[in-house]
N, C-alpha and C positions, 0 to 999 in steps of 0.2 A: 697488387697485393689482393688475395682473394678475400671474400667476405660474405661467406654463406653460413646456414644454420641447419641443424637437424630439425626436421619435423616430426619424424617417428622412425622406427627402425627401418633401414634401407632408404629413407626418403629424405631429401635435402631441398632447401629453399636455395635458388641461385639467382634471385632477382637483384634489384638496385633501387636506390632512391633517386627522385630527380627533385632539385630544389630550384633550379634556374628557370624552369617554365612559368610563365606568368599566367597563361590562359590555357586550360584544358580544352582540346578540341578548338582551340582558338576562340572560345566563348566564355567559358566559366573560370572565374578567377582562382588562383590557387596560392592562397596565402601561407599555407602549411605544407606545401609541396605534395607529391604524390609518389607512390611505389609502383614498380612494374615488377610482378611476380612471375617467376617460372620455377620448375621442379624437376629434379633429377631422381630417377629410381635406379638403385643399384641392385641388380637381381642377376640371374644367369644371362640375361640380356640387360644392357643399359637403356635407359628410357629419359628422353627430355620431354617435358610437357610444357609446350608453347615456348615462346622467346621473349624478347623485351624491345622496348623502344630503341632506336639507334642512339638516342641521346645518352643512354646508359649502356651502350654496347661494349665498351671496354671493360667495365665492371662485371657485366654479365658473362661475358666470354671467359674473363679470368675465374669466375666462380665455377663454371661449368667444367673448365679444364681442372681446376683443383679437385673438384669432387670425383671426377673420372680418374684422376692420378694414373694417367697413362693407359687406361682401357679405352677401347673404341667406343664410340656412340653408335648403339645399334638402331634406335628408332626414335623418331620425332612425332609425338602426338600433338596435332594442333586442334585445339577447341575452338579457336577464334581467330580470324584472319585479319581484324582491324588492325591498320598500321602501328599502333602503339604497341601490339604484341607480335606483329609478324615482321616488323622492320629488320630483324637480326637473322631471319630464316637464311638469306643468301650467305651470311658469314658462317653460319652452321654448316652449310653445304660446301663451302669452300674448305673447311677445316676438317670435316668428317664426310667426304664426298660418298661413303659407302652407307651413309645412314638412309633408313627407309622411312617414309612419312606415312602416318596413318591420320587420317582426316575424312570429312564427308564429301561426297561428290560436289555439292554446292561450293564447298571450301576450294576445291581444286580449280573449279570455274573462276572463282574470284582471284585466287592466287596468280593464275595466268593472265587475268585482266590486269592485275598490278605489275605484270611484266616479269614474274619470276621464271619462266620458261621451264618448268619442271619436267624432268625425264619421266614420262609414264610408267615405265618399268621400276621406277623407284617409289611409287605411290600405291598404298593400299587403302582402297576406299572401304567404309565401313557403313553399315546400315544400322537403323534402330535396333538396339537389343543384341548386337553382335558382341562377341567376347574375343579377348586376345590374352594368351598366357606368355608371360615372359620368365617363367621359372617357378618360383614361389608365388608370384603374384599374378592373378587373373584380373583383368579388367573388363568392365561392361560399357558400353556406349550408349548414350541417351541422347536423341536429337532435342535441341533447344531452339527451334526457329523463333526468331524475332525477340530473342532475349539476349541482344537487342538487334542482331543482324540475323539474316536468313539462314546462314550456314552454321551457325553456332551449335555446338554440342557440349555435353558435360561428360567427364569420364569417372566411373566409380571403381575404386579398386576394391574387390570383394574379400581380399586378404586382410586388409587393415582397416577398412572402413573409411578410407579418404575419398572424398568428392572433390575432383577438379572441377570447379563450378564456373569456369570461365568468367565472364563480367558479373555473373549473379553473386551476391553477397560481398561485392566490391564496395571500395570507399575511397574519398579524397584522402589526403594527408600522407605524409612520408613516415616510415617505420622508425627511423632514427635508431638503429641498433636493436630494436625489439622485434618480435615476430608475431607473438600470440595476443589475441585479444584480451585474454586474463592478465597479461603483463601491463595493461593500461587500466586507467579507470574508464572504461569505455563509455559509461553512461554520462560521464562528465566531459570526457576529453574527446570522444569520437562520434558519438551517436549524431551530432548536428552534420558532421562531414559525410557519413554514411547516408544519412537521409538526403542530403543535397545531391549526392552523388546518384543514388537511386532515382530520385524524382525527376532529375534533369536529363539524365542519360538513358534510363530505362523506363521512366514513368509512364509513357504513352502506352506501353505494352503490358499493362496490368493483366489482362485475359491470358497472355502467352506466358507470363509469370506464374500465374495460377495453374495453367495447365503444366508447366514444368514441375511445380511443387506436387501435383496430383501424380504426375508420371513418377517422380522419385519416390513417392510414398508407395505406389502400386509395383514398380519394377525393382526399386532398390530396397525400399522400406526405411523410413525415416529413423526408426530405432537403430538401424544397422550403420547409419552415418556417425563416425566418430571424429572426423576432421573435415572442416570445410576449407578447402585451399583456393581462394579466388585469385583473379589476376591482378586485382589492386587491393591494398589495405591488409589488415592482419588476418592471420589464419586463426580458425575457431577450433578449439579442442575440449572446451568447457562451456556449459550453459548454451548450448546450441539452440534450446528453445527460445531464448531470448531474441536471437537475431531472426529466426525463422518467424516468430510471432510479429516482429516488426515487419518484415517482408510480406506477411499475410495482410497486415493492415494497409500497406501501401499498395500492395497489388490489387486489393480489392476496394481502394479508395475510401476505406474507413478511417476517420480521423483517430489520431492516438490519444487526444485529449479534449476534454471540454474547455474551450477557451476562444477568445475573439482576437482576431488579427485586424487592425485597422490600417488601411493603405490610403494615403492621401496624395493628391496632386494639387499643388499650391503654387502659384506664380508670384504672388506679392505677401504671402502669409497669412491672408485671410481664411482661406479654407483649412491651412494647418491649425489656426487658432480654434476653429470650429470642432476639429478632430480632436484636439487636446481637451476641450471641454467635454465632448461625448465620452473620451476616456476617462476623465475624472468622475462623470455622473455614473459610469458603469461601476467604477471601484466603489463609489457610495452605495451602490446597490448590491454590494458583495461579490461583484465579478471582477476578481482580481488577476485571473490569468489572462492577461491582455499584452499584446504587442503592437507598437505604433511604428509605422514606417513611411518615410518620404519616398514615393516611387521614383522621384528624379535622381535621388542620390543613393539607392539600394539597387544593387545588382539584381537583376530579375531572378537569378538562380536562387538566391536567399529567399525571395518572396514565395517562389514556388515550393521551396523547401518547406517553409513554416505553414504554407497552405495546406500541405500534405499531413501537417501535425495537427492544427486546430480545426475545431469543429464549425466555427463562425468567422464570417468575412464581413468587414465594413468596407465599402468603396466610397471615397470622398473625393470628388474631383471637380475642378473648375472647368468651365467650358472654354474651348480654344478653337477658335475660327469656326464657330458654330458646330463643333464636334467634340469628342473626348480629347483631353489633354494627352499629346503623343505618348508619353512614357506610360500613362495609364492604359491608353489603348494597346500599346505593346504588351503590357502585362496580361491584359485580357486575352490578347492573341496567343501568348504562351500558354495560358490556362486552357485554352481551346486545343492547341497543338499537343498538349500532354494529358488530354483526356480527363482533366479534373472533373470531379463530380462528388455528389453527396455531402455539400456544404449548404449552410444556411447564410444568406447574404443580406445585408441592409445596405440601403444606398442613401448617399447624401450628395447631392448635385449643387452646383454654385455657379454664379455668373452676374454679370452686371446689366447687360442690355439684351441678352437672349439666352437664358441659362438652359441649356438642352442636355448637358451632360447626364443628368440623373436618368432621364428617360433613355437616352442612348445606352448607358451602362446596363440598364436593366433589360434592354433588348438583347445585348451580348450574353448576359448571364442566362437568359431564358433560351438561348440556343445550345447551352451546355446540357448534358444529361443529368438527371435526377437532383436538380438544384432547387432549393427552395428560397423565393425571395419574400422578404417579410412585407406585409401590406404597408407598415408604417415607413414613410420615407420622408425626406424634407429637401427643400432647395434654399440655400442661403444666398440671398440678394446681396451681392458686393461684400458685406460682411456681417458677422453674426451680431445681433441686437437684442435688447432686453424683451421685445416682442416677439422673438423667437424661442423663448424659455418654454412655453408650453410644448412646442413642437420636438425640441431636442429631448425634452423629458419624456415625450411620448415615445421617441425613438429608443432612448435608453431604457425605458420600461419594457418595450417589445423584445429588444436584444437579451435584457437580463432574464425575462421570462422563458425565452427560448432556450437560453444556455442551461437554466436550472430545470427545464422540462415542465415548465408550468404553463398552463392555458389561461388566456386573459378572459 
C-alpha cells in the first residue's frame, strides 16, 4: 500500500519512516525513529530526487510507483550518495532501466566505489550553477561540499521555490503521518532532535554550512526559497527564517541561549554531590537555565547537542589512573572532533591521592578554538567539605557573573 503526500503542485514526498533502527550510523540513539525522504516531480519529464535506505525500500518503491501511476521515470537526481539515501538506487535502475542519473562528478566516483557499476551513458554530470528544464520546472544545481560529504549538492526548483537540501535542515525523529514542520509544535517536539542531528552529523563542518548558506543567498536568493525539502525530517513551508536562524547559530558555533551545562564524572558519588551543590548555588544566584548531566550515563550525542545550545559549560571530573575519567575524556574528544568553540568553561577537578583531572581538562579545553576558561577553578579532595564552601562560592560567583555579562 502506498503512503505518499503532496508537497506542492506537481511534487510529492515518497519517503518512509524507520522505527526499528536503534542507532543512526551505528552511533547515535534513535528513540523516536527517523524518516528517509525522497521526492517525485511530475512534469513533462518525471524526476525522482534521491532514494532511501533499503530498510524502508519496499514502502519507498510502492510510493514511487503510485505517484508515477504507470508513467516512466525519466530522471533520478542524486544530491547525496551516503548509503542511507543511495541504497535503493539499484532497485530504481532495475525497475526503470531507462532512467537517466543527474549528479556531481564526485558522486559518480563514490557510487562506483560502492559498487553500483553505473552505465556512463546513463549519467549526466552537472557543475555548479548548471540548470536543467523538465518542462514547466527548471532546477539549478548548487554544490555543497562537506555538508557533510564531499560530493553533496542541493537542487533548487526555480519554478516553485523548492530547495532539495540533501542532509542540510534534516532531523532525527520519524514523521508518523505528518510531513510539514508546521504540522508539529516544532519548538517543543522537534528542535532537540533537529539540533542533535545537526551537531553530531554536520557539526564539524560549520564553515562549509556557512558557505552553503551564503551561496544559496547569492545564487538562489533566500527570499526565493519557499520550501525546504531535506532528506530527513519535516518539510519546511512556513517560518523558514526560524530554522535558517538556528542553522546560522549552529554553523557559526554561537550559543542559542545564555545558560550553564554541568557535566560531571563521578565514580562513587562524591563528584556528583559537588556538582549538585554548584547547581544549587547557581540557582541561588539567579542562574536557573541549567542542565546537569552524568557523563557516564548520558549518550555523548545529547551532550554535544546541548553544548551547541548553551553558552557555558562546567566540567567536573574525578581523576582516574592519573588521568581524566574515560567517559569525560571521550566527551572532550568529541568536542574537539566536532570543532566546538566559543564557549565559556569552568573546571572542577577531584581525586583522593593525585587529583590531576582539573589541570588535564583545562589543557584539553585550551586546545580548542575560541574557548574561555574561567580563572576560578577548584579541586575536591575525596569529597566536598565545609572548608570548601568559600571555593565553591567563588566558582559559582564567577560563573554567574559571566552568564549575566558582569565583570568582577
